[in-house]
LUMTOR-492260 format. One record per residue (C-alpha): x, y, z; residue in one letter. Coordinates in steps of 0.001 Angstrom, whole numbers, plus 500000, padded with zeros to 6 digits. Each point is the difference from the previous one (the first is absolute). Layout:
N
[[X,Y,Z],'A'];
...
//
This chain:
303
[[536594,576380,535324],'X'];
[[501966,496911,500917],'X'];
[[497563,499267,502816],'X'];
[[497073,500180,497561],'X'];
[[501760,497663,497613],'X'];
[[500620,497520,502801],'X'];
[[496372,500201,501044],'X'];
[[498906,499443,496420],'X'];
[[502234,496912,499707],'X'];
[[498685,498620,503274],'X'];
[[496433,500604,498858],'X'];
[[500669,498164,496754],'X'];
[[501516,497073,501868],'X'];
[[497045,500010,502380],'X'];
[[497518,499902,497122],'X'];
[[501861,497251,498174],'X'];
[[500167,497826,503117],'X'];
[[496404,500625,501019],'X'];
[[498193,499504,496661],'X'];
[[500013,496558,498339],'X'];
[[498151,498973,496832],'X'];
[[499484,496238,499818],'X'];
[[499418,498484,496498],'X'];
[[496988,497821,499216],'X'];
[[500285,496321,501010],'X'];
[[502764,500807,502483],'X'];
[[500190,500079,503788],'X'];
[[502666,501704,502080],'X'];
[[500701,499004,503582],'X'];
[[500620,502892,502414],'X'];
[[502073,499767,503165],'X'];
[[499812,502634,502737],'X'];
[[503093,500160,502122],'X'];
[[500998,496523,498833],'X'];
[[496600,498406,500692],'X'];
[[497330,498963,497530],'X'];
[[497463,502800,499684],'X'];
[[497870,499220,496949],'X'];
[[499794,499504,496251],'X'];
[[499535,502753,497448],'X'];
[[497294,499439,497399],'X'];
[[500269,501209,496379],'X'];
[[499691,503765,499649],'X'];
[[501144,503017,502028],'X'];
[[501197,499294,503563],'X'];
[[501540,502150,502763],'X'];
[[502730,498973,502435],'X'];
[[501601,501601,503037],'X'];
[[503450,501082,498832],'X'];
[[503030,498478,501741],'X'];
[[497674,497778,502057],'X'];
[[498240,497880,497363],'X'];
[[501849,498258,497244],'X'];
[[499150,497647,497114],'X'];
[[501523,496702,501077],'X'];
[[498699,497609,497259],'X'];
[[498394,500346,496607],'X'];
[[497880,497139,498639],'X'];
[[498287,499456,496664],'X'];
[[496499,498548,500293],'X'];
[[500006,498698,496430],'X'];
[[500125,496312,499129],'X'];
[[503664,499004,499807],'X'];
[[501311,497093,497850],'X'];
[[502996,498294,501559],'X'];
[[502184,497434,498242],'X'];
[[500706,497031,502235],'X'];
[[503503,498706,499244],'X'];
[[500351,496572,498427],'X'];
[[500595,497153,502441],'X'];
[[500290,496227,500068],'X'];
[[497026,498115,501447],'X'];
[[499782,496269,500672],'X'];
[[496740,498206,499279],'X'];
[[498467,497162,501976],'X'];
[[501591,497437,497662],'X'];
[[503471,501560,500529],'X'];
[[500212,501873,496706],'X'];
[[501698,503372,499852],'X'];
[[498202,502908,498350],'X'];
[[501301,503444,499172],'X'];
[[497102,502325,500854],'X'];
[[499581,503749,499744],'X'];
[[496940,502163,500286],'X'];
[[498578,503456,500464],'X'];
[[498175,501341,503051],'X'];
[[497440,502818,500073],'X'];
[[499443,501822,503275],'X'];
[[498777,503329,501335],'X'];
[[500698,502069,503121],'X'];
[[496768,500304,501965],'X'];
[[501281,501250,503366],'X'];
[[502812,502617,499767],'X'];
[[500699,499864,503753],'X'];
[[500557,496213,500061],'X'];
[[501918,500147,496745],'X'];
[[502365,502490,501711],'X'];
[[500425,498336,503370],'X'];
[[498861,496371,499518],'X'];
[[503089,498982,498034],'X'];
[[503328,501562,499268],'X'];
[[499474,499182,496292],'X'];
[[496612,498595,499086],'X'];
[[501023,499429,496355],'X'];
[[502820,497662,501007],'X'];
[[497742,498337,502568],'X'];
[[497246,499371,497430],'X'];
[[502527,498676,497472],'X'];
[[501572,497568,502444],'X'];
[[496620,498815,501243],'X'];
[[498833,499428,496392],'X'];
[[503016,497811,499336],'X'];
[[499639,497904,503134],'X'];
[[496240,499619,499497],'X'];
[[500529,498914,496405],'X'];
[[502550,497363,501045],'X'];
[[497582,498697,502626],'X'];
[[497066,499767,497580],'X'];
[[501989,498321,497209],'X'];
[[501528,497556,502483],'X'];
[[496504,498572,500577],'X'];
[[499369,499297,496308],'X'];
[[501383,497534,497499],'X'];
[[501702,501207,496822],'X'];
[[497025,499473,497694],'X'];
[[497652,501793,502390],'X'];
[[502194,503099,500092],'X'];
[[499304,500581,496299],'X'];
[[496303,499204,500269],'X'];
[[499164,501946,503167],'X'];
[[501641,503374,499550],'X'];
[[496856,501807,501109],'X'];
[[499911,498016,503243],'X'];
[[503695,500717,500636],'X'];
[[499484,503721,499393],'X'];
[[496997,500109,502334],'X'];
[[501806,498157,502815],'X'];
[[503046,502276,499749],'X'];
[[497778,503111,500161],'X'];
[[498153,498603,503017],'X'];
[[503232,499227,501852],'X'];
[[501596,503401,499294],'X'];
[[496891,502078,500598],'X'];
[[499507,498661,503507],'X'];
[[503501,501033,501094],'X'];
[[500078,503235,497988],'X'];
[[497128,501504,502014],'X'];
[[502487,500950,502733],'X'];
[[502048,501866,497384],'X'];
[[497085,502093,498743],'X'];
[[500101,498236,496629],'X'];
[[497217,498251,498098],'X'];
[[501146,497251,497622],'X'];
[[497671,500041,497007],'X'];
[[501249,497100,497867],'X'];
[[502998,497891,499098],'X'];
[[500746,498593,496551],'X'];
[[502566,497348,499102],'X'];
[[501891,501108,496903],'X'];
[[502132,496939,499288],'X'];
[[500281,496421,501202],'X'];
[[503210,498513,498626],'X'];
[[500875,496381,500819],'X'];
[[503513,498552,499419],'X'];
[[500963,499123,496431],'X'];
[[499739,496261,500653],'X'];
[[496482,500329,501386],'X'];
[[499029,502332,497178],'X'];
[[501280,497518,497405],'X'];
[[498091,497164,501689],'X'];
[[496831,502120,500055],'X'];
[[500384,500800,496310],'X'];
[[500453,496311,499224],'X'];
[[496894,499201,502016],'X'];
[[498015,502675,498180],'X'];
[[501196,498647,496646],'X'];
[[498985,496472,501000],'X'];
[[496594,501205,501131],'X'];
[[499458,501827,496728],'X'];
[[501022,496943,497989],'X'];
[[497656,497895,502104],'X'];
[[497127,502400,499394],'X'];
[[500811,500018,496273],'X'];
[[499908,496184,499852],'X'];
[[496746,499914,501939],'X'];
[[498509,502633,497735],'X'];
[[501091,498056,496901],'X'];
[[498553,496734,501342],'X'];
[[496771,501752,500926],'X'];
[[499875,501405,496486],'X'];
[[500453,496549,498445],'X'];
[[497403,498569,502356],'X'];
[[497523,502702,499112],'X'];
[[500756,499492,496310],'X'];
[[499247,496268,500272],'X'];
[[496823,500751,501920],'X'];
[[498933,502474,497330],'X'];
[[500741,497520,497195],'X'];
[[498082,497211,501773],'X'];
[[497111,502340,500703],'X'];
[[499942,501135,496381],'X'];
[[500031,496412,498697],'X'];
[[497235,499017,502385],'X'];
[[497855,502957,498989],'X'];
[[500682,499285,496320],'X'];
[[499032,496322,500451],'X'];
[[496813,501027,501819],'X'];
[[499200,502487,497264],'X'];
[[500569,497355,497267],'X'];
[[497876,497441,501831],'X'];
[[497241,502561,500502],'X'];
[[500185,500865,496309],'X'];
[[499835,496326,498984],'X'];
[[497094,499496,502386],'X'];
[[498092,502922,498547],'X'];
[[500799,498809,496448],'X'];
[[498697,496492,500779],'X'];
[[496861,501457,501569],'X'];
[[499463,502238,496998],'X'];
[[500547,497086,497573],'X'];
[[497581,497790,501927],'X'];
[[497430,502765,500109],'X'];
[[500499,500582,496259],'X'];
[[499569,496294,499189],'X'];
[[496938,499792,502223],'X'];
[[498536,503054,498314],'X'];
[[500759,498499,496540],'X'];
[[498356,496698,500947],'X'];
[[496952,501831,501334],'X'];
[[499811,502087,496834],'X'];
[[500238,496908,497754],'X'];
[[497419,498176,502134],'X'];
[[497647,502979,499832],'X'];
[[500486,500184,496230],'X'];
[[499309,496259,499599],'X'];
[[496933,500244,502222],'X'];
[[498662,502913,497987],'X'];
[[500742,498151,496765],'X'];
[[498143,496918,501253],'X'];
[[497097,502181,501073],'X'];
[[499877,501592,496554],'X'];
[[500160,496579,498296],'X'];
[[497258,498672,502268],'X'];
[[497859,503041,499287],'X'];
[[500585,499580,496245],'X'];
[[498994,496333,500144],'X'];
[[496656,500945,501589],'X'];
[[499216,502214,497051],'X'];
[[497989,498554,497030],'X'];
[[502372,498057,497726],'X'];
[[502661,499861,502709],'X'];
[[500133,496213,500117],'X'];
[[500429,499774,496225],'X'];
[[502828,502498,500177],'X'];
[[501697,497910,502684],'X'];
[[499609,496867,497858],'X'];
[[501482,501829,497054],'X'];
[[502911,501318,502125],'X'];
[[500718,496553,501403],'X'];
[[499919,498510,496529],'X'];
[[502381,502665,498725],'X'];
[[502413,499343,502871],'X'];
[[499876,496272,499348],'X'];
[[500706,500446,496308],'X'];
[[502797,502466,500824],'X'];
[[501517,497530,502432],'X'];
[[499909,497212,497452],'X'];
[[501574,502273,497390],'X'];
[[502890,500938,502334],'X'];
[[500635,496412,500851],'X'];
[[499911,499017,496345],'X'];
[[502449,502746,499016],'X'];
[[502637,498594,502386],'X'];
[[502147,497519,498020],'X'];
[[501142,498184,503109],'X'];
[[496475,499345,501227],'X'];
[[497997,496981,499001],'X'];
[[496311,500947,499555],'X'];
[[497348,497369,500596],'X'];
[[496700,501131,498449],'X'];
[[496823,498442,501416],'X'];
[[498357,497593,497587],'X'];
[[496622,501333,500961],'X'];
[[499709,503819,499871],'X'];
[[496889,499732,502151],'X'];
[[502372,499772,502946],'X'];
[[500939,503646,499447],'X'];
[[496386,500977,500145],'X'];
[[499643,497913,503155],'X'];
[[502922,501913,501500],'X'];
[[498338,503257,499135],'X'];
[[496722,498764,501458],'X'];
[[501710,499071,503285],'X'];
[[501588,503419,500184],'X'];
[[496636,501643,499470],'X'];
[[498504,497896,502814],'X'];
[[502716,501244,502309],'X'];
[[499270,503575,498975],'X'];
[[496284,499497,500609],'X'];
[[500628,498381,503401],'X'];
[[502213,502909,501039],'X'];
[[497345,502439,498811],'X'];
[[497285,498299,502067],'X'];
//
């Protein structure tokens, strides 16, 4: 009975040491008699008990790693407190196990030194403007060395860039001055545009008034011309009617009578004016002579 129990315990130990279940996105490194033998993939795996052993376990997921804050000196000798975060992934479990004693520490240290080197080539203002370039250069520098450690560096992001208080105060003063400058420029541009708009409006108004006056003068001239033409046409028609009436039988006598009436009417108006001295012809035959001369003119015009 005791022998059976011992055998059962040994069998259980044998099964436990020979069967390994690897989780998804993990890789286990196997050593056989102290030498690298292979890597176990996710799922059910079998080992040789007491000969094979799981030496290293690696996660194949993307790993975020905080890079400790450090002081970097820019090209113009300004100190910056910089910290960031690094994203990497184990791509080769064998190299990750034997390429470095601690690939996480190695990647962290290399990220810090690479960052100091990149920032040392830039001036202070450029470090704030070219974060993407800094991140890309750090990734390129780390990734090249990390290949021997079985690690793929995916990206690096700067979290904070903190200059000294004096530099920060100077930068804030500069920003304030720039904003005030832009405000003054904007105000002057506004006044300039306002003056331009006023001048443009006055010019357009003057042009509109002059065009209106021009059109009014043209309309008045055309109206006067039309009135003159209408009066002339009326006078011409009246003369034609008078001439036609004179040609009728008794027309000349009617003209004589009309001329005589007008003469008498003229004399009566002159006589009614108290301030006018009326000289009456001594011989009334002169009036008839005047009428006769008028009739000759009418007859000559008719012929």
